[in-house]
C-alpha positions in Angstrom: 162.0 57.3 105.1 158.3 58.1 105.2 158.6 59.3 108.8 161.5 61.6 107.7 159.5 63.0 104.8 156.5 63.7 107.1 158.8 65.6 109.5 160.4 67.6 106.6 157.0 68.7 105.2 155.1 69.3 108.4 157.8 71.0 110.5 159.1 72.8 107.4 155.7 74.3 106.8 155.1 75.2 110.4 158.4 76.9 111.0 158.2 78.5 107.5 154.8 80.0 108.4 156.0 81.1 111.8 158.9 83.0 110.3 156.6 84.6 107.7 154.4 85.9 110.5 157.5 87.4 112.1 158.1 89.2 108.8 161.1 87.0 108.1 161.6 84.8 105.0 159.9 81.4 105.2 163.2 80.1 103.8 164.9 80.8 107.2 162.3 78.6 108.9 163.0 75.7 106.5 166.7 76.0 107.0 166.2 75.9 110.7 164.0 72.8 110.4 166.8 71.1 108.6 169.4 72.0 111.2 167.1 70.7 114.0 166.2 67.5 112.2 169.7 66.9 110.8 172.5 64.5 112.0 174.3 67.3 113.9 171.4 68.2 116.2 168.4 65.8 117.0 169.3 63.4 114.2 165.7 62.5 113.3 166.2 62.1 109.5 166.6 58.6 108.2 170.0 57.8 106.6 168.3 56.8 103.4 167.0 60.4 103.0 170.4 61.9 103.7 172.1 59.5 101.2 169.9 60.8 98.4 169.8 64.3 99.7 171.9 65.7 96.8 169.6 64.0 94.2 166.5 65.4 95.9 167.9 68.9 96.0 168.8 68.6 92.3 165.2 67.6 91.5 163.9 70.6 93.3 166.4 72.8 91.4 165.2 71.3 88.1 161.6 72.1 88.9 162.2 75.7 89.7 164.4 76.2 86.7 161.8 74.6 84.4 159.3 77.0 85.8 161.7 79.9 85.3 162.2 78.9 81.6 158.4 78.7 81.0 158.1 82.3 82.4 161.2 83.6 80.5 160.3 85.9 77.6 163.1 85.6 75.0 162.2 89.0 73.5 162.5 90.7 76.8 165.9 89.0 77.3 167.1 90.2 73.9 166.2 93.8 74.9 168.5 93.4 78.0 171.4 92.2 75.8 174.9 93.2 76.9 174.4 93.6 80.7 172.9 90.0 80.8 176.1 88.7 79.4 178.3 90.7 81.8 176.1 89.6 84.8 177.1 86.0 84.0 180.8 86.6 84.7 181.9 89.9 86.2 180.2 89.7 89.6 181.5 86.2 90.3 185.0 87.1 89.0 185.2 90.1 91.3 183.9 88.1 94.3 186.6 85.4 93.7 189.3 88.2 93.5 187.9 89.7 96.7 188.1 86.3 98.4 191.7 85.9 97.3 192.6 89.3 98.8 190.6 89.0 102.1 191.0 85.2 102.9 194.8 85.4 102.5 194.8 88.3 105.0 192.1 87.1 107.5 192.9 83.4 107.5 196.4 83.3 106.1 195.3 81.0 103.2 197.5 80.5 100.2 196.6 82.0 96.8 195.3 78.6 95.6 193.3 77.8 98.7 191.7 81.3 98.7 190.8 80.8 95.0 189.1 77.4 95.8 187.2 79.1 98.6 186.2 81.9 96.3 184.8 79.5 93.7 182.8 77.7 96.4 181.3 81.0 97.7 180.9 83.0 94.5 177.9 81.1 92.9 174.5 82.7 93.5 171.5 80.5 94.2 168.8 80.1 91.5 166.7 78.3 94.1 166.5 81.5 96.1 166.5 84.0 93.2 164.2 82.4 90.7 161.1 82.2 92.9 161.5 85.8 93.9 162.0 87.0 90.3 158.9 85.0 89.2 156.9 86.8 91.9 158.1 90.1 90.6 157.1 89.2 87.0 153.7 88.1 88.1 153.1 91.4 90.0 154.5 93.4 87.1 157.5 95.0 88.9 160.7 95.8 86.9 159.0 94.8 83.7 160.0 97.9 81.7 163.7 97.1 81.8 163.3 93.3 82.1 165.1 93.2 85.5 163.7 89.9 86.7 164.7 88.2 83.4 168.1 89.8 83.6 168.8 88.5 87.1 167.4 85.0 86.4 169.5 84.5 83.2 172.7 85.8 84.8 172.2 83.5 87.8 172.0 80.3 85.7 175.2 81.0 83.8 177.0 82.4 86.8 176.8 78.9 88.4 178.3 77.2 85.4 181.2 79.6 85.2 182.0 79.2 88.9 181.7 75.4 89.0 184.1 75.1 86.1 186.6 77.3 87.9 186.2 75.2 91.0 187.0 72.1 89.0 190.1 73.8 87.6 191.4 75.0 91.0 190.8 71.8 92.9 192.5 69.9 90.0 195.5 72.2 90.4 195.5 71.6 94.2 195.6 67.8 93.8 197.8 67.3 90.7 199.8 70.5 90.8 199.1 71.1 87.1 196.8 73.7 85.6 194.5 72.3 82.9 193.6 75.0 80.5 191.4 72.5 78.7 188.9 72.9 81.5 188.4 76.6 80.6 187.1 75.5 77.2 184.1 74.0 79.1 182.8 77.4 79.9 181.8 78.6 76.4 180.9 75.1 75.2 178.7 74.5 78.2 176.8 77.7 77.5 176.5 77.3 73.7 175.6 73.6 73.7 173.2 74.1 76.6 171.3 76.9 74.9 171.3 75.1 71.5 170.0 71.8 72.9 167.3 73.6 74.9 166.2 75.7 72.0 165.9 72.7 69.7 164.0 70.6 72.2 161.7 73.5 73.1 160.8 73.9 69.4 160.2 70.2 69.0 158.0 70.1 72.1 156.1 73.2 71.0 155.2 71.5 67.7 154.4 68.2 69.5 152.0 69.9 71.9 150.4 71.7 68.9 149.8 68.5 67.0 149.1 66.0 69.8 146.5 66.7 72.4 147.6 65.9 75.9 146.5 66.8 79.4 148.7 69.4 81.0 149.7 66.9 83.7 151.1 64.6 81.0 153.0 67.5 79.5 154.5 68.2 82.9 155.7 64.6 83.1 157.2 64.9 79.7 159.0 68.1 80.5 160.4 66.7 83.8 161.6 63.5 82.1 163.5 65.5 79.4 164.9 67.8 82.1 166.2 64.7 84.0 167.8 63.4 80.8 169.5 66.7 80.1 171.1 66.8 83.6 172.1 63.1 83.2 173.7 64.0 79.9 175.6 66.8 81.5 177.1 64.4 84.0 178.0 61.8 81.4 179.9 64.2 79.1 183.6 64.2 79.9 186.7 65.8 78.3 187.1 69.4 77.1 183.6 69.7 75.7 181.1 70.9 78.3 177.3 70.9 78.4 175.0 72.7 80.8 171.8 70.7 81.5 170.4 73.4 83.7 170.8 76.1 81.1 169.3 73.7 78.5 166.2 73.3 80.8 165.7 77.1 81.0 166.2 77.5 77.2 163.7 74.7 76.5 161.1 76.4 78.7 161.7 79.8 77.1 161.4 78.4 73.6 158.1 76.7 74.4 156.8 80.1 75.7 157.9 81.8 72.5 156.0 79.4 70.2 153.2 78.2 72.6 152.6 81.0 75.1 149.2 79.7 76.4 150.6 76.3 77.0 153.7 77.7 78.8 151.5 79.8 81.1 149.4 76.7 82.1 152.4 74.5 82.6 154.1 77.2 84.7 151.1 77.1 87.0 151.4 73.4 87.3 155.1 73.7 88.2 154.4 76.4 90.7 152.3 73.8 92.6 155.1 71.3 92.4 157.5 73.9 93.8 155.6 74.1 97.1 156.8 70.6 98.1 160.1 70.9 96.3 161.0 74.1 98.2 160.5 72.4 101.5 162.7 69.4 100.5 165.4 71.6 99.1 166.0 74.0 102.0 165.3 71.6 104.8 167.9 69.2 103.4 170.3 72.1 102.9 169.8 72.9 106.6 170.4 69.3 107.4 173.9 69.5 105.9 174.9 72.2 108.4 177.4 71.1 111.0 177.1 73.4 114.1 180.5 72.4 115.3 182.1 73.7 112.1 180.3 77.0 112.4 181.7 77.6 115.9 185.2 77.1 114.7 185.2 79.9 112.2 184.1 82.8 114.4 183.5 86.5 113.5 186.3 86.5 110.9 184.2 84.3 108.6 181.3 86.6 108.9 183.5 89.6 108.0 184.9 87.6 105.1 181.5 86.7 103.7 180.2 90.3 104.0 183.4 91.6 102.5 183.3 89.5 99.3 179.6 90.5 98.9 180.8 94.1 98.5 183.0 92.9 95.6 180.1 91.0 94.0 177.8 94.0 94.3 180.4 96.2 92.7 180.6 93.7 89.9 176.8 94.0 89.3 177.2 97.8 89.3 179.9 97.5 86.6 177.8 95.1 84.6 174.9 97.6 84.5 176.9 100.6 83.4 175.5 102.2 80.2 172.1 100.6 80.7 168.7 102.5 80.9 168.3 101.2 84.5 168.0 104.1 87.0 169.8 104.3 90.4 167.1 102.5 92.3 166.8 99.6 89.8 170.6 99.1 89.9 170.6 99.1 93.7 167.8 96.4 93.6 169.8 94.3 91.1 172.9 94.5 93.4 170.8 93.3 96.4 169.0 90.5 94.5 172.2 89.0 93.1 173.6 88.0 96.5 172.0 84.9 98.0 173.9 81.6 98.3 172.5 78.2 98.9 172.4 75.3 96.5 175.9 75.3 95.0 177.5 75.9 98.3 175.6 72.9 99.8 176.6 70.8 96.8 180.3 71.5 96.5 181.2 73.0 99.9 182.3 69.6 101.3 184.3 68.4 98.3 187.6 70.0 99.3 187.3 68.3 102.7 186.5 65.0 101.1 189.6 65.4 98.8 191.8 65.8 101.9 192.8 69.4 101.3 194.1 71.1 104.4 191.7 74.0 103.9 188.7 71.6 103.5 187.2 72.0 106.9 187.5 75.8 106.8 185.9 76.0 103.3 183.0 73.8 104.4 182.4 76.0 107.5 182.4 79.2 105.5 180.2 77.7 102.8 177.6 76.7 105.3 177.8 80.1 107.1 177.4 81.9 103.7 174.1 80.0 103.2 172.8 80.9 106.7 173.8 84.6 106.2 173.0 85.4 102.6 170.0 83.3 101.8 167.6 84.7 104.4 169.1 88.2 104.4 168.9 88.6 100.6 165.5 87.0 100.5 164.3 89.4 103.2 165.9 92.4 101.4 164.3 91.6 98.1 160.8 91.4 99.7 161.5 94.6 101.6 162.8 96.7 98.7 161.3 95.6 95.4 158.1 97.8 95.8 160.3 100.8 96.7 163.0 100.4 94.2 161.2 99.1 91.1 158.3 100.5 89.1 155.1 98.5 88.5 
């Protein structure tokens, strides 16, 4: 395992730096590192690393969402209001509709198989979006209309919405029965996640005020609570849902509201943790890529992915109607709300493991969506934010 970790860190940094020098996202170099080291190419990663790959990716996601919460200004988010709510649902819904239309035509999939594929592809990646939006906030771009906060908040709920729909459609595919109780998980996941995060954030703000601790100890406390929140999410069954990831962001945002100086210092600590976490996350995502699957999908899969992105961008456009955002700011929001990575890596293989006939195709398209959208959207954000947003 130690040899595998050394390869992940060293080669990930080397290829990431190389791609940055080529004016390409470092993320692309990390993904390539994973592909080369993974079981489908040189097979240099220890099986023990691959067995806990999902857990390591989730830890990395928790770290970046905690940092996002600590940088999230609740007052700025309140100013955004209605469009933040619409961004949580409308773009993903339109992307799923687009997938149903296009996949049934291009790949002759049934309505249900197309819907399952749509829910796999529709989720955006907080692991790609959040670091980019934090960078914008640090540099002061898009601050007037709280654009980074709008995109970060929408991305976190977007994932919950899509994963619940994925559970509903895969359940229908295996049992033949549609469980409307699963739909109840969407509002309860959001409400209970926000409520739990706000309460914990308030308690921690008071605790940090009364008890003097080193910032490093505070980081350990925050991480431990974040791990417990995600564990709680997995343990809750039935019609009541709970979003641990949303609770983590709400907890960080509440700490910033009541203890702003502490939140700024802790965010700096988490930004250092993210350096290693980012390498682990994207190298292991790359390691899950099966080159053989990619070759079987062909040009039609690329057309499909780009086609449904148009539906998603139109959904963002609709969500921002009636807002004070100008044309350039809306265009930037449409670009920034496109990257895929973590959710596709996490659930893309589930239909295949369930034995669904469309499983191999879904996995192939899920992997291809990561390779296309994550680097392209990351590159587009870096290229356009200074031109489309005001500082």
